[in-house]
Structure formats: structure tokens, C-alpha cells
N, C-alpha and C positions, 0 to 999 in steps of 0.2 A: 503494500500500500504506500500511500504518500505520507512522508514524515517531514514535518517542518524543520527538524534538526538536520536534514540532509541539504538544506539550502544554505548557501554561503551567507555570511552576515551582511547586513545592508551596508552598502558603501555610503559614507557621508561626505558630501562636498559642500563648499560654500559657493553660491552663485550670486553675482551682482549684475548679471545680464541675462536676458531671456528674449527669445523670439518665438512666434507662434505661426504654424502653417495649418490651414484647414483644407480638407477635401470633402467630397460629398458624404463620406461614411465615417470619417474620424478626424481627429485633431492631433497635431504633434507639437510639443513644447520643447524647445532646445534651451538648455541651461548652460551657462558658462561664466567665465570670470574675465574681467577687464581690469588689468593692473594700472593702466594709464587711461585717462579720459579720452585721449586722442587716438588710442590704439583700437584696433578691431578686437572684439571679444574672442576668447578661445573657448568655443563651445565643446563640451565634453560629454554631455548627457542628453539623450532624446527620450522623452516620455510620450508615448502614443496612447490614445484612448478614444472611446466613442464620444460622440457629441453629448449623449445622455450622461455619461460619466463626468464629462467636463462641466456640464450644467450643475450636477450635484456638488462638485468640488467648489464651484463659484459660490453656491449657497453656503457651504460650510466655511469657506474663507471669509465671506461677508460677515457671518455671525462672529467668527473669531476676531476679525478686525474691529467690529463694533465693540466687542468686549474689551479689547485692548485700548481702544480710543477712550473708553470711559475711565481707564486707569492712567493713560498717558495721552493727554489731549494734543500733544505736539504733532502726532502723525496726521491728524486731520488738517492742520495748518499746512503741512507739506503737500498733502494731496490737493488742497485748494489752490496752492501756488502752481502745481503741475497742471491742473485743469485750466487755470487762467493762461498759462503759457501755451497749452495746446489750442485753446480757443483763439488766442492772438495769432498763432501760426496759421491756423485754418483761415482766419479772416484775411491775413496777408496773402495767402495762396489764392483766395477767391478774387482779391483785388488785382492780382497780376494778370 
């Protein structure tokens, strides 16, 4: 039978870069590390899943982030600044 002890231990990595690729049946997330802001990320891990699985992960992450924000409000300020920057970039792109 299947024994969880036969599986290698989970590899732990630190990622500060991520890109996503979607297809009709699934989604792939590439995780990597960028040591320098001006360098391209070094992607090391790809996690593929169904769209349904991705949607449930989004729900779980949203709940965890909301719990974290209640304890550490600074993350919401960072997210607001990122949203403002994205909106400004989109507006600039539309006016070009």
C-alpha cells in the first residue's frame, strides 16, 4: 500500500518572485528568488493545479491574510500602495 513515510521530506524554499500561467484545464505557478531588483528571477519550482484547486487556495489565502492584517495592519498599507501603482500604470498605458 501507500505509506506517507516513503515520501521524501518536503523541500522548503524561500520565494520572492512568482509568475502564473493559465491554460484551459489548469494553472501553473512558478516560484523563484531574485537577489537583485534589476536581475531576472531564478525560478526553481513549478506548482501545477486545477482551476478549482487554485480557487480554493485563493479563498484560504484570503482568510489567512485577513487574519494576519488584523494583527499586523502594515500589510494592508503595502497592498494599497501596490494597487495604486498598478492603477496608475494601467491609466498611463491607456493614455499612450
